[in-house]
C-alpha positions as CSV (number, residue, x, y, z in Angstrom):
1,M,-91.0,-16.6,81.5
2,N,-92.8,-13.8,79.6
3,V,-94.0,-11.6,82.5
4,P,-96.3,-9.3,80.5
5,T,-98.0,-12.3,79.0
6,V,-98.6,-13.9,82.4
7,A,-99.8,-10.6,83.8
8,V,-102.3,-10.1,80.9
9,L,-103.7,-13.6,81.3
10,L,-104.1,-13.3,85.0
11,D,-105.6,-9.8,84.6
12,L,-108.2,-11.2,82.1
13,V,-109.3,-13.8,84.7
14,L,-109.5,-11.1,87.4
15,I,-111.5,-8.8,85.1
16,M,-114.0,-11.4,84.1
17,A,-114.5,-12.6,87.7
18,A,-114.9,-9.1,89.1
19,A,-117.2,-7.9,86.3
20,H,-119.4,-11.0,86.6
21,I,-119.7,-10.8,90.4
22,L,-120.4,-7.1,90.5
23,G,-122.7,-7.3,87.5
24,W,-124.7,-10.0,89.3
25,L,-124.8,-7.8,92.5
26,A,-126.1,-4.9,90.4
27,E,-128.9,-7.0,89.0
28,K,-129.9,-8.1,92.5
29,L,-130.2,-4.4,93.4
30,G,-132.5,-3.8,90.4
31,Q,-129.8,-2.2,88.2
32,P,-128.5,-3.3,84.8
33,P,-125.2,-5.3,85.0
34,V,-123.3,-2.5,83.3
35,I,-123.4,-0.6,86.6
36,G,-121.6,-3.3,88.5
37,E,-119.1,-3.8,85.6
38,I,-118.2,-0.1,85.5
39,A,-117.9,-0.2,89.3
40,A,-115.5,-3.1,89.0
41,G,-113.3,-0.9,86.8
42,I,-113.4,2.0,89.2
43,L,-112.6,-0.3,92.1
44,A,-109.5,-1.5,90.2
45,G,-108.3,2.1,89.7
46,P,-106.5,4.5,91.9
47,T,-109.6,6.0,93.5
48,I,-110.3,3.1,95.7
49,I,-107.2,0.9,96.0
50,G,-104.6,3.6,95.3
51,H,-102.0,4.1,92.6
52,H,-99.5,1.5,93.9
53,L,-101.9,-1.5,94.3
54,S,-103.6,-0.6,91.0
55,S,-100.3,-0.7,89.2
56,V,-99.4,-4.0,90.9
57,L,-102.6,-5.6,89.8
58,F,-102.5,-4.1,86.3
59,P,-98.8,-3.3,85.5
60,Q,-98.0,-0.7,82.8
61,D,-96.4,-3.3,80.5
62,A,-99.7,-5.3,80.5
63,R,-102.1,-2.4,80.0
64,G,-101.2,-2.0,76.3
65,S,-102.3,-5.5,75.6
66,L,-105.4,-5.1,77.8
67,N,-106.3,-2.0,75.9
68,L,-106.0,-3.8,72.6
69,L,-108.3,-6.6,73.8
70,A,-110.7,-4.1,75.2
71,N,-110.9,-2.4,71.8
72,I,-111.6,-5.7,70.1
73,G,-114.4,-6.3,72.7
74,V,-115.8,-2.9,72.0
75,A,-115.7,-3.4,68.2
76,V,-117.5,-6.8,68.6
77,F,-120.1,-5.1,70.8
78,M,-120.7,-2.3,68.4
79,F,-121.2,-4.9,65.6
80,V,-123.9,-6.5,67.7
81,A,-125.4,-3.0,68.4
82,G,-125.6,-2.4,64.7
83,L,-127.0,-5.8,64.1
84,E,-129.8,-5.1,66.6
85,L,-130.8,-1.9,64.9
86,D,-134.2,-2.9,63.4
87,R,-135.6,-0.5,60.8
88,G,-139.1,-1.8,61.5
89,I,-139.4,0.1,64.7
90,F,-139.5,3.4,62.7
91,L,-142.6,2.4,60.7
92,G,-145.7,4.5,61.2
93,A,-144.8,7.0,63.9
94,R,-145.6,10.3,62.2
95,R,-144.4,12.9,64.8
96,S,-143.2,11.5,68.1
97,I,-140.1,9.6,67.0
98,P,-138.4,12.5,65.0
99,A,-139.6,15.1,67.5
100,V,-138.6,13.2,70.6
101,S,-135.3,12.0,69.3
102,T,-134.3,15.4,68.1
103,A,-135.1,17.0,71.4
104,A,-133.3,14.2,73.2
105,Y,-130.1,15.0,71.5
106,V,-130.1,18.7,70.6
107,V,-131.1,20.1,74.0
108,P,-128.6,18.3,76.2
109,F,-126.0,18.8,73.5
110,A,-126.6,22.6,73.7
111,L,-126.6,22.5,77.5
112,G,-123.4,20.5,77.6
113,S,-121.6,22.8,75.2
114,G,-122.8,25.8,77.3
115,V,-121.6,24.2,80.5
116,A,-118.2,23.4,78.9
117,I,-117.5,27.1,78.1
118,T,-118.9,28.5,81.3
119,V,-118.3,26.1,84.2
120,L,-115.7,23.6,82.9
121,T,-113.2,26.1,81.4
122,R,-110.3,24.9,83.7
123,Y,-110.5,21.5,82.1
124,Q,-110.1,22.8,78.5
125,T,-107.3,20.9,76.8
126,G,-107.1,22.6,73.4
127,N,-109.4,24.4,71.0
128,R,-112.4,26.0,72.9
129,L,-114.9,25.1,70.2
130,H,-113.7,21.5,69.9
131,F,-113.9,21.1,73.7
132,A,-117.4,22.6,73.9
133,L,-118.7,20.4,71.1
134,Y,-117.2,17.3,72.6
135,V,-118.7,17.9,76.1
136,G,-122.0,18.5,74.3
137,C,-121.6,15.1,72.6
138,A,-120.9,13.4,76.0
139,L,-124.0,14.8,77.7
140,A,-126.4,14.1,74.8
141,V,-125.7,10.3,74.6
142,T,-128.4,7.6,75.2
143,A,-127.2,4.0,75.8
144,F,-129.2,2.0,73.3
145,P,-128.2,-1.5,74.6
146,V,-128.7,-0.6,78.3
147,L,-132.1,0.8,77.4
148,A,-133.0,-2.4,75.6
149,R,-132.0,-4.4,78.7
150,I,-134.1,-2.3,81.0
151,L,-137.1,-2.6,78.8
152,H,-136.6,-6.4,78.5
153,D,-136.4,-6.8,82.3
154,R,-139.6,-4.9,82.9
155,N,-141.7,-6.5,80.1
156,L,-141.9,-3.1,78.3
157,V,-140.0,-4.0,75.2
158,H,-143.0,-4.7,73.0
159,T,-145.3,-2.0,74.4
160,E,-145.9,1.3,72.6
161,I,-143.6,3.0,75.2
162,G,-140.9,0.4,74.7
163,Q,-141.0,0.6,70.9
164,L,-141.0,4.4,70.9
165,S,-138.1,4.5,73.3
166,L,-136.0,2.1,71.2
167,A,-136.7,4.0,68.0
168,C,-135.7,7.3,69.6
169,A,-132.6,5.8,71.2
170,A,-131.5,4.4,67.9
171,L,-131.8,7.8,66.3
172,V,-130.1,9.5,69.2
173,D,-127.2,7.1,68.9
174,I,-126.9,7.7,65.2
175,M,-126.8,11.4,65.8
176,A,-124.2,10.9,68.6
177,W,-121.9,8.9,66.3
178,A,-122.3,11.3,63.5
179,M,-121.6,14.4,65.6
180,L,-118.6,12.7,67.3
181,A,-117.2,12.0,63.9
182,V,-117.5,15.6,63.0
183,V,-115.8,16.7,66.2
184,L,-112.9,14.2,65.7
185,A,-112.5,15.4,62.1
186,L,-112.4,19.1,63.3
187,A,-110.1,18.4,66.3
188,H,-107.6,16.2,64.4
189,P,-107.3,17.4,60.8
190,G,-103.6,16.7,60.6
191,G,-102.0,15.5,57.4
192,T,-104.5,12.7,56.9
193,Q,-107.6,14.8,56.6
194,W,-107.9,13.8,53.0
195,R,-108.7,10.3,54.1
196,L,-112.1,11.4,55.3
197,I,-113.1,11.8,51.7
198,L,-112.9,8.0,51.5
199,L,-115.8,7.7,53.9
200,I,-118.3,8.5,51.1
201,P,-117.2,5.6,48.8
202,L,-116.9,3.3,51.9
203,V,-120.5,3.9,52.8
204,G,-121.6,3.3,49.2
205,L,-119.5,0.1,49.0
206,L,-121.0,-1.2,52.3
207,W,-124.6,-0.5,51.4
208,W,-124.8,-1.2,47.7
209,V,-122.1,-3.9,47.2
210,L,-121.3,-5.7,50.5
211,R,-124.8,-5.7,51.9
212,P,-126.4,-7.7,49.0
213,T,-123.3,-9.9,48.8
214,L,-123.6,-10.8,52.4
215,A,-127.4,-11.5,52.0
216,R,-126.6,-14.1,49.3
217,I,-123.8,-15.7,51.4
218,S,-126.1,-16.0,54.4
219,R,-128.5,-18.1,52.4
220,L,-125.8,-20.6,51.6
221,G,-123.3,-20.4,54.5
222,S,-123.6,-22.1,57.9
223,A,-124.1,-20.3,61.1
224,Q,-120.4,-20.8,62.0
225,T,-119.4,-19.2,58.7
226,M,-121.6,-16.2,59.3
227,I,-120.2,-15.7,62.8
228,I,-116.7,-15.7,61.3
229,I,-117.7,-13.3,58.6
230,G,-119.5,-11.1,61.1
231,V,-116.5,-10.8,63.5
232,G,-113.9,-10.6,60.7
233,G,-115.9,-8.1,58.7
234,A,-116.6,-5.9,61.8
235,L,-112.9,-5.8,62.7
236,A,-111.8,-5.1,59.1
237,V,-114.2,-2.2,58.6
238,A,-113.3,-1.0,62.1
239,A,-109.7,-0.9,61.0
240,I,-110.6,1.1,57.9
241,T,-112.5,3.8,59.8
242,E,-109.7,4.0,62.3
243,W,-107.2,4.5,59.5
244,I,-109.5,7.1,57.8
245,G,-109.3,9.1,61.0
246,L,-112.6,8.2,62.7
247,H,-112.8,5.8,65.6
248,L,-113.0,2.0,65.1
249,I,-116.5,2.0,66.6
250,F,-118.0,3.6,63.5
251,G,-116.8,0.8,61.2
252,A,-117.9,-2.0,63.5
253,F,-121.3,-0.4,64.0
254,A,-121.8,0.2,60.3
255,F,-121.0,-3.4,59.4
256,G,-123.6,-4.6,62.0
257,V,-126.2,-2.3,60.3
258,I,-125.6,-3.9,56.8
259,F,-125.2,-7.5,58.1
260,P,-128.1,-9.8,57.0
261,R,-130.8,-10.4,59.6
262,E,-131.8,-13.9,58.4
263,R,-129.5,-15.6,61.0
264,R,-129.3,-12.8,63.5
265,L,-130.1,-14.9,66.5
266,A,-127.5,-17.5,65.7
267,V,-124.8,-14.9,64.9
268,E,-125.6,-12.9,68.0
269,S,-125.4,-15.9,70.3
270,G,-122.0,-16.8,69.0
271,V,-120.6,-13.3,68.8
272,R,-121.9,-12.3,72.3
273,V,-119.7,-15.0,73.8
274,L,-116.6,-13.3,72.5
275,S,-118.0,-9.9,73.6
276,A,-118.7,-11.3,77.1
277,V,-115.1,-12.4,77.4
278,L,-113.4,-9.3,76.1
279,L,-115.7,-6.4,76.8
280,P,-115.3,-6.4,80.6
281,G,-111.7,-5.5,79.9
282,F,-113.0,-2.2,78.5
283,F,-114.6,-1.3,81.8
284,V,-111.5,-2.0,83.7
285,V,-109.3,-0.1,81.3
286,A,-111.8,2.8,81.5
287,G,-112.0,2.5,85.3
288,L,-108.2,2.6,85.6
289,A,-108.2,6.1,84.2
290,V,-110.8,7.3,86.8
291,D,-109.1,9.1,89.7
292,L,-111.4,10.8,92.2
293,S,-109.0,10.7,95.1
294,S,-108.0,14.4,94.6
295,I,-111.4,15.8,94.0
296,D,-112.1,19.1,95.7
297,S,-115.2,21.1,96.6
298,T,-115.0,22.9,93.2
299,A,-115.0,19.6,91.4
300,I,-118.0,18.5,93.4
301,G,-119.9,21.6,92.4
302,E,-118.9,21.0,88.8
303,L,-120.1,17.5,89.0
304,V,-123.5,18.6,90.3
305,V,-123.8,21.0,87.3
306,I,-122.8,18.3,84.8
307,V,-125.4,15.8,86.2
308,A,-128.1,18.5,86.4
309,A,-127.5,19.6,82.8
310,A,-127.5,16.0,81.6
311,V,-130.6,15.0,83.5
312,L,-132.7,18.1,83.0
313,G,-131.6,18.5,79.4
314,K,-132.6,15.0,78.5
315,I,-135.7,14.4,80.7
316,G,-137.1,17.9,80.3
317,S,-136.7,18.1,76.6
318,V,-138.1,14.6,75.9
319,Y,-141.1,15.1,78.2
320,L,-142.0,18.4,76.6
321,A,-141.6,16.9,73.1
322,G,-143.7,13.9,74.0
323,R,-146.5,16.0,75.4
324,L,-146.5,18.3,72.4
325,T,-146.8,15.3,70.1
326,G,-149.8,13.8,71.8
327,M,-148.4,11.5,74.5
328,G,-150.0,11.2,78.0
329,K,-148.2,12.5,81.1
330,Q,-147.0,9.1,82.4
331,P,-145.8,7.7,79.0
332,A,-144.0,10.9,78.3
333,A,-142.3,10.8,81.7
334,A,-141.4,7.1,81.2
335,V,-139.9,7.7,77.7
336,A,-137.9,10.7,79.1
337,T,-136.6,8.6,81.9
338,L,-135.6,5.8,79.6
339,L,-133.7,8.0,77.2
340,N,-131.7,9.5,80.1
341,T,-130.0,6.1,80.4
342,R,-126.3,6.1,79.5
343,G,-123.8,3.4,80.3
344,L,-121.5,1.6,77.8
345,T,-122.2,4.0,74.9
346,E,-121.2,6.9,77.2
347,L,-118.0,5.1,78.2
348,V,-117.0,4.5,74.6
349,I,-117.4,8.1,73.8
350,L,-115.6,9.3,76.9
351,S,-112.7,6.9,76.2
352,V,-112.5,8.3,72.6
353,G,-112.3,11.8,74.1
354,L,-109.6,10.8,76.6
355,T,-107.4,8.9,74.1
356,T,-107.6,11.7,71.5
357,G,-106.9,14.5,74.0
358,L,-110.3,16.2,73.7
359,I,-110.6,15.9,77.5
360,G,-108.2,15.2,80.3
361,P,-108.3,12.6,83.1
362,Q,-110.0,14.9,85.7
363,L,-113.0,15.8,83.5
364,Y,-113.1,12.2,82.2
365,S,-113.5,11.0,85.8
366,L,-116.4,13.4,86.5
367,L,-118.2,12.4,83.3
368,V,-117.9,8.7,84.2
369,V,-119.6,9.4,87.5
370,M,-122.3,11.3,85.6
371,A,-122.8,8.2,83.4
372,L,-123.1,6.0,86.5
373,V,-125.6,8.4,88.2
374,T,-127.9,8.8,85.2
375,T,-127.9,5.1,84.4
376,A,-128.5,4.0,88.0
377,S,-131.4,6.5,88.3
378,T,-133.5,5.0,85.5
379,A,-134.8,1.9,87.4
380,P,-135.9,3.8,90.6
381,I,-137.7,6.5,88.6
382,L,-139.5,3.8,86.6
383,R,-140.6,2.3,89.8
384,L,-141.9,5.6,91.0
385,L,-143.9,5.9,87.8
386,R,-145.3,2.4,88.6
387,M,-143.8,1.0,85.4
388,A,-141.7,-1.8,86.9
389,H,-143.4,-4.6,85.0
390,G,-145.2,-3.5,81.9
391,P,-147.9,-0.8,82.5
392,A,-150.7,-2.1,80.4
393,E,-153.0,0.4,82.0
394,T,-151.0,3.4,80.6
395,E,-150.9,2.4,77.0
396,P,-154.3,3.9,76.0
397,E,-152.9,7.3,76.9
398,M,-150.5,7.1,73.9
399,V,-153.1,8.0,71.3
400,G,-152.9,10.1,68.2
401,A,-150.0,11.3,66.1
402,G,-147.4,10.1,68.6
403,T,-148.6,6.5,68.8
404,V,-146.5,3.7,67.4
405,P,-148.9,1.6,65.4
406,A,-149.5,-2.1,65.5
407,A,-147.4,-2.5,62.4
408,A,-144.4,-1.3,64.2
409,Q,-145.3,-3.3,67.3
410,S,-145.4,-6.5,65.2
411,H,-141.6,-6.2,64.7
412,R,-140.0,-7.8,67.7
413,P,-136.5,-6.3,67.3
414,H,-135.2,-6.9,70.8
415,D,-136.2,-10.4,71.8
416,A,-132.5,-11.0,71.0
417,A,-131.4,-8.1,73.1
418,A,-130.5,-10.6,75.9
419,E,-127.4,-12.6,75.8
420,P,-127.6,-16.4,75.9
421,D,-127.3,-16.3,79.7
422,G,-130.0,-13.6,79.8
423,T,-127.7,-10.6,80.2
424,T,-126.8,-7.7,78.1
425,R,-125.2,-4.3,78.3
């Protein structure tokens, strides 16, 4: 009997069951399912059940396979995230989108970098600059897919606030991936640094050759063919960017961006099934590395500083940028709250940092808690702003240069944000 194979199969069943149950409980509490799924991973780690039981449930010889499956799940998910990026949501907004998205990334990035070199020095694992830049990346993230789910649940997805939030979140995520790529290139030049030069022809090949080719194929091929091409292409380009020296998430996301939209709904519905099976494994693998059992009073203080920098940097900068570009008080506060959402995108970036040695397990654990706190706070704040179910009465306040016009609203980019069973991450 192949013991590792048996363990992996049983662990997959346990992961799917725990993630589904806790995700359902999170929804009942008014939270996105990702909160419950991350909690399932932390529950499986040493913080709650201890190192011994955690290693029994998820033995070391099975974790390598689980990590591989988790990476496939993340790659598929990032393909869908790229596929959902609708360029139509950028039409017509003259000032708010660039101003708000820039503030939403630059200010928390700067605060995070400052906190890294002043408060978190004992967690520094290598070069001080690389460490500071990475922590800045971690605090500046906005979780685009979790944001889409929150908007969908509250009937805000097609309002001006919803459209503006989605557009800004998309730009913030693009900046996040780009900056992370720069940090990884600086931190791990090695002997393969020359491969980064290949990124330029790869982008040209994807946009000017592969994109029109896929468009022609989509007009002839069946939905099943396009699903196979989508998953296969995402994994192939992910492998290329991993080999180049970037993370596999970049390739999978890029392939989703260039993939034809004609059959997006059919492709998403098929691909999301695979993602739903494999992606929960990522949360457990991520949770297994979280160990808060030895946290001390100093670490608690550091966590408070991290959360404060993340929340104040994101919410404060977005609110101010929104007000300066003509938004009303309540819409500016709502957009600021929505862009403070983190979640899966944060976990992907934190896992990259942990596996590449940019941060260690202790700081990783604190940053995971920060991601949970900021994501969980979004729904309650929206309720305080009386925006639980589509605030039609607040939309007239969004007038002037910051308004997203009807042309942009006519694009309905995230009707497909929900999975076939109505869930998303």
